[in-house]
C-alpha positions as CSV (number, residue, x, y, z in Angstrom):
1,X,18.1,-50.1,50.0
2,X,17.1,-47.1,47.9
3,X,19.5,-44.1,47.6
4,X,16.8,-41.6,48.6
5,X,14.4,-42.0,51.6
6,X,11.1,-41.2,49.9
7,X,8.4,-41.9,52.5
8,X,8.3,-40.1,55.8
9,X,6.1,-42.8,57.3
10,X,5.5,-43.0,61.0
11,X,7.1,-46.1,62.3
12,X,4.2,-46.7,64.6
13,X,1.9,-47.0,61.6
14,X,4.1,-49.8,60.1
15,X,4.3,-51.6,63.4
16,X,0.6,-51.5,63.8
17,X,0.1,-53.6,60.6
18,X,-1.2,-57.0,61.4
19,X,1.0,-60.0,60.6
20,X,-1.6,-61.3,58.1
21,X,-1.4,-58.1,56.1
22,X,2.4,-58.2,56.0
23,X,2.3,-61.7,54.8
24,X,-0.1,-60.8,52.0
25,X,2.1,-58.0,50.9
26,X,5.2,-60.1,50.9
27,X,3.3,-62.8,48.9
28,X,2.2,-60.4,46.3
29,X,5.7,-59.0,45.9
30,X,7.2,-62.5,45.5
31,X,4.5,-63.4,42.9
32,X,5.3,-60.3,40.9
33,X,9.1,-60.9,41.0
34,X,8.5,-64.5,39.9
35,X,6.6,-63.3,36.8
36,X,9.0,-60.6,35.9
37,X,11.3,-61.4,33.0
38,X,14.7,-60.1,32.1
39,X,15.2,-58.3,28.8
40,X,17.5,-61.1,27.6
41,X,14.8,-63.8,28.1
42,X,12.3,-61.7,26.1
43,X,14.9,-61.3,23.3
44,X,15.3,-65.0,23.1
45,X,11.5,-65.5,23.1
46,X,11.1,-62.9,20.3
47,X,13.8,-64.6,18.1
48,X,12.1,-67.9,18.6
49,X,8.5,-66.9,18.1
50,X,8.3,-63.7,16.0
51,X,6.2,-64.5,12.9
52,X,8.1,-62.1,10.5
53,X,11.4,-63.6,11.5
54,X,10.1,-67.1,10.8
55,X,8.8,-65.9,7.4
56,X,12.3,-64.6,6.5
57,X,13.8,-67.9,7.6
58,X,11.5,-69.7,5.1
59,X,12.5,-67.3,2.4
60,X,16.1,-68.4,2.9
61,X,15.1,-72.0,2.6
62,X,13.1,-71.3,-0.5
63,X,16.1,-69.5,-2.1
64,X,18.3,-72.5,-1.3
65,X,15.9,-74.9,-2.9
66,X,15.5,-72.6,-5.9
67,X,19.3,-72.9,-6.4
68,X,19.0,-76.6,-6.6
69,X,16.1,-76.5,-9.1
70,X,17.9,-74.0,-11.4
71,X,21.1,-76.1,-11.6
72,X,19.4,-78.9,-13.5
73,X,18.9,-79.7,-17.2
74,X,15.5,-78.7,-18.7
75,X,13.0,-81.5,-19.1
76,X,13.3,-83.5,-22.3
77,X,10.4,-83.5,-24.9
78,X,8.8,-86.7,-26.1
79,X,6.7,-86.6,-29.2
80,X,4.4,-89.1,-30.9
81,X,3.0,-88.6,-34.4
82,X,0.7,-90.7,-36.6
83,X,1.2,-89.2,-40.0
84,X,-1.3,-89.1,-43.0
85,X,-4.1,-91.4,-41.7
86,X,-7.0,-91.8,-44.2
87,X,-10.1,-90.1,-43.1
88,X,-12.2,-93.2,-43.6
89,X,-10.1,-95.2,-41.1
90,X,-9.8,-95.2,-37.4
91,X,-6.8,-97.6,-37.3
92,X,-4.2,-94.9,-36.8
93,X,-1.5,-97.4,-35.9
94,X,-1.6,-99.5,-39.2
95,X,-3.3,-97.2,-41.7
96,X,-1.1,-94.2,-41.2
97,X,1.8,-93.7,-43.6
98,X,4.2,-93.5,-40.6
99,X,4.3,-93.7,-36.8
100,X,6.9,-91.2,-35.5
101,X,8.3,-91.4,-32.0
102,X,10.7,-88.5,-31.1
103,X,12.8,-87.6,-28.1
104,X,14.6,-84.2,-27.8
105,X,16.8,-82.6,-25.2
106,X,18.1,-79.1,-24.8
107,X,21.7,-78.7,-23.5
108,X,22.6,-75.2,-22.3
109,X,26.3,-74.9,-23.1
110,X,29.1,-72.8,-21.6
111,X,28.2,-73.3,-17.9
112,X,24.9,-71.4,-18.1
113,X,23.1,-73.5,-15.5
114,X,25.9,-73.0,-13.0
115,X,26.0,-69.3,-13.7
116,X,22.2,-69.0,-13.1
117,X,22.6,-71.1,-9.9
118,X,25.4,-68.7,-8.8
119,X,22.9,-65.8,-9.1
120,X,20.5,-67.6,-6.9
121,X,23.2,-68.5,-4.4
122,X,24.0,-64.7,-4.2
123,X,20.3,-64.1,-3.7
124,X,20.3,-66.6,-0.8
125,X,23.0,-64.3,0.8
126,X,20.7,-61.3,0.3
127,X,17.8,-63.2,2.0
128,X,20.1,-64.1,4.8
129,X,21.0,-60.4,5.2
130,X,17.3,-59.5,5.2
131,X,16.9,-62.0,8.1
132,X,19.8,-60.5,10.0
133,X,18.5,-56.9,9.4
134,X,15.1,-57.8,10.8
135,X,16.6,-59.8,13.7
136,X,19.0,-57.0,14.9
137,X,16.1,-54.5,14.6
138,X,13.8,-56.8,16.4
139,X,16.3,-57.1,19.3
140,X,16.6,-53.4,19.5
141,X,12.8,-52.9,19.4
142,X,12.3,-55.5,22.1
143,X,14.9,-53.8,24.4
144,X,13.6,-50.3,23.7
145,X,10.0,-51.4,24.4
146,X,11.1,-53.3,27.5
147,X,12.9,-50.3,29.0
148,X,10.0,-48.0,28.1
149,X,7.7,-50.4,30.1
150,X,10.3,-50.4,32.9
151,X,10.3,-46.5,32.8
152,X,6.5,-46.4,32.9
153,X,6.5,-48.8,35.9
154,X,9.0,-46.5,37.7
155,X,6.9,-43.4,36.9
156,X,3.8,-45.2,38.3
157,X,5.8,-46.1,41.4
158,X,7.0,-42.5,41.9
159,X,3.4,-41.2,41.4
160,X,2.1,-43.6,44.1
161,X,4.9,-42.6,46.4
162,X,4.1,-38.9,45.9
163,X,0.5,-39.5,46.7
164,X,1.5,-41.4,49.8
165,X,3.8,-38.5,50.8
166,X,1.0,-35.9,50.5
167,X,-1.4,-38.2,52.3
168,X,1.2,-38.4,55.2
169,X,1.3,-34.6,55.2
170,X,-2.5,-34.4,55.4
171,X,-2.5,-36.9,58.3
172,X,0.2,-34.9,60.0
173,X,-1.7,-31.6,59.9
174,X,-5.2,-33.0,60.6
175,X,-4.9,-32.2,64.3
176,X,-3.7,-28.7,63.4
177,X,-6.8,-28.3,61.1
178,X,-9.2,-29.3,63.9
179,X,-7.6,-26.8,66.3
180,X,-7.8,-24.1,63.6
181,X,-4.1,-23.7,63.3
182,X,-4.3,-24.1,59.5
183,X,-7.2,-23.2,57.2
184,X,-9.3,-25.5,55.1
185,X,-7.8,-24.1,51.9
186,X,-4.4,-25.8,52.7
187,X,-6.1,-29.2,53.1
188,X,-8.1,-28.8,49.9
189,X,-4.9,-27.8,48.1
190,X,-3.2,-30.9,49.2
191,X,-6.2,-33.0,48.2
192,X,-6.3,-31.4,44.8
193,X,-2.6,-32.2,44.3
194,X,-3.4,-35.9,45.1
195,X,-6.2,-35.8,42.5
196,X,-3.8,-34.4,40.0
197,X,-1.3,-37.2,40.6
198,X,-4.1,-39.8,40.4
199,X,-4.9,-38.4,36.9
200,X,-1.3,-38.8,35.9
201,X,-1.4,-42.3,37.3
202,X,-4.3,-43.2,35.1
203,X,-2.5,-41.8,32.0
204,X,0.6,-43.9,32.9
205,X,-1.5,-47.1,33.3
206,X,-2.9,-46.6,29.8
207,X,0.5,-46.0,28.4
208,X,1.7,-49.2,30.1
209,X,-1.2,-51.1,28.4
210,X,-0.1,-49.8,25.0
211,X,3.5,-50.7,25.6
212,X,2.4,-54.2,26.6
213,X,0.5,-54.6,23.3
214,X,3.6,-53.6,21.4
215,X,5.8,-56.1,23.3
216,X,3.3,-58.9,22.7
217,X,3.4,-58.2,19.0
218,X,7.2,-58.3,18.9
219,X,7.3,-61.5,21.1
220,X,4.7,-63.3,19.0
221,X,2.4,-63.6,21.9
222,X,-1.4,-63.2,22.1
223,X,-1.9,-59.4,21.9
224,X,-4.4,-59.6,24.8
225,X,-1.9,-61.2,27.1
226,X,-1.1,-59.2,30.2
227,X,1.7,-61.5,31.4
228,X,4.5,-59.0,30.7
229,X,6.5,-57.7,33.6
230,X,9.8,-55.8,33.7
231,X,12.2,-56.4,36.5
232,X,12.4,-53.7,39.1
233,X,16.2,-53.4,39.1
234,X,18.7,-54.3,36.4
235,X,22.5,-54.1,36.1
236,X,23.4,-51.4,33.7
237,X,25.7,-52.4,30.8
238,X,28.8,-50.4,30.3
239,X,30.1,-49.5,26.8
240,X,33.8,-50.0,26.7
241,X,34.5,-49.7,23.0
242,X,35.7,-46.4,21.6
243,X,33.9,-44.4,18.9
244,X,36.4,-45.3,16.2
245,X,36.1,-49.0,17.0
246,X,32.3,-48.8,16.8
247,X,32.4,-47.0,13.5
248,X,34.8,-49.7,12.2
249,X,32.4,-52.4,13.4
250,X,29.5,-50.7,11.8
251,X,31.2,-50.8,8.4
252,X,32.0,-54.5,8.7
253,X,29.1,-55.9,10.7
254,X,26.0,-53.9,9.9
255,X,23.6,-56.3,8.1
256,X,22.0,-53.6,6.0
257,X,25.4,-52.7,4.6
258,X,26.2,-56.4,4.1
259,X,22.9,-56.7,2.2
260,X,24.0,-53.9,-0.1
261,X,27.3,-55.7,-0.7
262,X,25.5,-59.0,-1.4
263,X,23.2,-57.2,-3.9
264,X,26.2,-55.9,-5.7
265,X,27.7,-59.4,-5.9
266,X,24.4,-60.8,-7.1
267,X,24.2,-58.2,-9.9
268,X,27.8,-59.1,-10.9
269,X,26.7,-62.8,-11.0
270,X,23.7,-61.8,-13.2
271,X,26.1,-60.0,-15.6
272,X,28.2,-63.2,-15.9
273,X,25.1,-65.3,-16.5
274,X,23.8,-62.8,-19.0
275,X,27.1,-62.9,-21.0
276,X,26.9,-66.7,-21.1
277,X,23.6,-66.4,-22.9
278,X,25.7,-65.4,-26.0
279,X,26.9,-69.0,-26.1
280,X,24.5,-71.1,-28.3
281,X,22.3,-73.8,-26.8
282,X,22.4,-77.3,-28.3
283,X,19.2,-79.2,-29.1
284,X,19.6,-82.9,-29.9
285,X,16.6,-84.8,-31.2
286,X,16.2,-88.5,-32.2
287,X,13.2,-90.0,-34.0
288,X,12.1,-93.6,-34.6
289,X,9.7,-94.1,-37.5
290,X,7.6,-97.1,-38.2
291,X,5.9,-97.3,-41.7
292,X,3.2,-99.9,-41.5
293,X,2.3,-99.6,-45.2
294,X,5.9,-99.6,-46.3
295,X,7.9,-96.8,-47.8
296,X,5.8,-94.9,-50.3
297,X,8.1,-93.0,-52.5
298,X,5.7,-91.0,-54.9
299,X,2.1,-90.4,-55.4
300,X,2.3,-92.1,-58.8
301,X,2.9,-95.5,-57.3
302,X,-0.1,-97.8,-57.2
303,X,-0.3,-98.6,-53.6
304,X,-2.9,-101.4,-54.1
305,X,-0.4,-103.3,-56.3
306,X,2.3,-103.3,-53.6
307,X,2.2,-105.8,-50.8
308,X,2.3,-103.8,-47.6
309,X,5.5,-104.4,-45.6
310,X,6.3,-102.6,-42.4
311,X,9.5,-100.5,-42.7
312,X,11.5,-99.0,-39.8
313,X,13.7,-95.9,-40.0
314,X,15.3,-93.4,-37.6
315,X,16.6,-89.9,-37.8
316,X,18.9,-87.7,-35.7
317,X,18.9,-83.9,-35.6
318,X,21.0,-81.3,-33.8
319,X,20.2,-77.6,-33.7
320,X,21.7,-74.6,-32.1
321,X,20.3,-71.1,-31.6
322,X,22.2,-68.0,-32.7
323,X,22.0,-65.4,-29.9
324,X,24.9,-63.4,-31.3
325,X,23.0,-62.6,-34.5
326,X,23.1,-58.9,-35.2
327,X,19.4,-58.4,-34.7
328,X,19.4,-60.3,-31.3
329,X,22.7,-59.4,-29.6
330,X,21.6,-56.0,-28.4
331,X,19.2,-57.7,-26.0
332,X,22.2,-59.0,-24.0
333,X,24.3,-55.9,-24.4
334,X,21.5,-53.7,-23.1
335,X,20.9,-56.1,-20.2
336,X,24.6,-55.9,-19.2
337,X,24.4,-52.1,-19.3
338,X,21.3,-52.2,-17.1
339,X,23.0,-54.4,-14.5
340,X,26.1,-52.3,-14.5
341,X,24.0,-49.2,-13.9
342,X,22.2,-51.0,-11.0
343,X,25.6,-51.8,-9.4
344,X,26.6,-48.2,-9.6
345,X,23.3,-47.2,-8.0
346,X,23.7,-49.7,-5.2
347,X,27.3,-48.6,-4.5
348,X,26.2,-44.9,-4.1
349,X,23.2,-46.0,-2.0
350,X,25.5,-48.1,0.3
351,X,27.9,-45.1,0.7
352,X,25.0,-42.8,1.6
353,X,23.5,-45.4,4.0
354,X,26.9,-45.8,5.8
355,X,27.3,-42.0,6.2
356,X,23.8,-41.8,7.6
357,X,24.5,-44.7,10.0
358,X,27.8,-43.2,11.1
359,X,25.9,-40.0,12.0
360,X,23.2,-42.0,13.9
361,X,25.8,-44.0,15.7
362,X,27.6,-40.9,16.9
363,X,24.3,-39.3,18.0
364,X,23.5,-42.5,20.0
365,X,26.9,-42.3,21.6
366,X,26.3,-38.7,22.7
367,X,22.9,-39.8,24.0
368,X,24.5,-42.7,25.9
369,X,27.3,-40.6,27.5
370,X,24.8,-37.9,28.4
371,X,22.5,-40.4,30.1
372,X,25.4,-41.9,32.0
373,X,26.5,-38.5,33.3
374,X,23.0,-37.5,34.2
375,X,22.4,-40.8,36.1
376,X,25.5,-40.1,38.2
377,X,24.5,-36.5,38.8
378,X,20.9,-37.2,39.8
379,X,22.0,-40.1,42.1
380,X,24.9,-38.5,43.8
381,X,23.9,-34.9,44.1
382,X,20.5,-33.6,42.8
383,X,18.1,-36.0,44.4
384,X,19.7,-36.1,47.9
385,X,19.7,-32.3,47.9
386,X,16.1,-32.0,46.7
387,X,15.0,-34.7,49.1
388,X,16.4,-32.8,52.0
389,X,14.9,-29.6,50.8
390,X,11.4,-31.3,50.6
391,X,11.8,-32.7,54.1
392,X,12.8,-29.2,55.4
393,X,9.8,-27.6,53.7
394,X,7.4,-30.2,55.3
395,X,8.9,-29.5,58.7
396,X,8.7,-25.7,58.2
397,X,5.0,-26.1,57.2
398,X,4.2,-28.2,60.2
399,X,5.6,-25.4,62.3
400,X,3.7,-22.7,60.4
401,X,6.8,-21.2,58.9
402,X,5.8,-21.7,55.2
403,X,2.8,-22.2,53.1
404,X,1.3,-25.4,51.7
405,X,2.1,-24.4,48.1
406,X,5.8,-24.4,48.9
407,X,5.5,-27.9,50.2
408,X,3.7,-29.0,47.1
409,X,6.3,-27.3,44.9
410,X,9.0,-29.1,46.8
411,X,7.3,-32.5,46.3
412,X,6.8,-31.7,42.6
413,X,10.5,-31.0,42.3
414,X,11.3,-34.2,44.0
415,X,8.9,-36.1,41.8
416,X,10.4,-34.5,38.7
417,X,14.0,-35.2,39.6
418,X,13.2,-38.8,40.5
419,X,11.5,-39.3,37.2
420,X,14.5,-37.6,35.5
421,X,16.8,-40.2,37.1
422,X,14.7,-43.1,35.8
423,X,14.6,-41.5,32.4
424,X,18.4,-41.2,32.4
425,X,18.7,-44.9,33.3
426,X,16.2,-45.9,30.6
427,X,17.9,-43.7,28.1
428,X,21.2,-45.4,28.8
429,X,19.9,-48.8,27.9
430,X,17.9,-47.5,24.9
431,X,21.0,-45.8,23.6
432,X,23.0,-49.1,24.0
433,X,20.2,-50.9,22.1
434,X,20.4,-48.3,19.3
435,X,24.2,-48.6,19.2
436,X,23.8,-52.4,18.9
437,X,21.4,-51.9,16.0
438,X,23.8,-49.6,14.2
439,X,26.8,-51.8,14.8
440,X,24.9,-55.0,13.9
441,X,25.9,-57.1,16.9
442,X,24.7,-57.5,20.4
443,X,26.4,-55.8,23.3
444,X,28.3,-58.8,24.6
445,X,30.2,-59.2,21.3
446,X,32.0,-55.9,21.3
């Protein structure tokens, strides 16, 4: 039962409705309530189907696989060479001086591979933080859009009730008009007020359509889908945590701040990996040589007088690079300085972001407390008084003790206060959604 009796409808009019009409109305109401979804169900749907959230999940998987690929030795090199083949022969196997088969492998020393894999593991944390940042913002957007849709529905409902109220006034004074107890101007004024409300109703219907498009996008639905309905009534959540507790949670739970911390750790891992680059890499190479024409020592030897005899030989070689050479070492020193500067930049950016979020959190708390107080005030005091005043003005008008403009003004005031009540209720839930977004966790967890 509503707190305020809006419609002064003649009971006889209700009783005169046929049973079939009543059944149709009840059927339509039940169908609407069946389709209506709670905000929590829409949040679950958005988390499951939102395309951007799925994209970020795949980025986490890609980073994990990249960690595995980095922490492996580089591929070995296999070489085959047929050396010094006479130009007048195509028998490269037997007419060449030697057939060389080589195999080489690079071995990064000093734990370089693990250091580079650690960088990618830190990057996986960053990708995870990106996922959580978008997820918590998505939840907040779904809730805010949902309560915006709910508010538009309530405004439409209020406008329709106001139109019905004025229509009832017109019906109640029709007999007086026909007996010339009121003039035509009063009736026209009432009718123009109905037309004005119908104009506002059209605007609200268009706003509702826009809000449904927005919700469909967040939910991952077909944008043309109209199957989005907000419940008529919901239980208002109550914030029990203190401001200091929420600020503390913000510092420890906000995914954007966590992302900054992960980026700092990733840069530190990059510094460690960069410093390990000063350790030489080892290249090991083995070669097997086949000499189908024997070992030819000098060009003065008469090859034709030597009976060809296949000879076999092998060779081993190890090489290292010298990254600490004076003309090369500055590359790694400059890189370390660059990464250290990046860490300092991120630290200051994180500090500034936290200060900004603290400010937004406190503003959201003020908005929440204001909306809660206004809801109590409108429900318990303002609307009952304005409603009684409007009924009194209607009664006075019917008895020719006041003008029609006074009646319209009283209805406008009643309409405005009822909309203010609904706005306060919606602002309460939107403020809670904003607080959740700042803190980085859903309402049930704090």
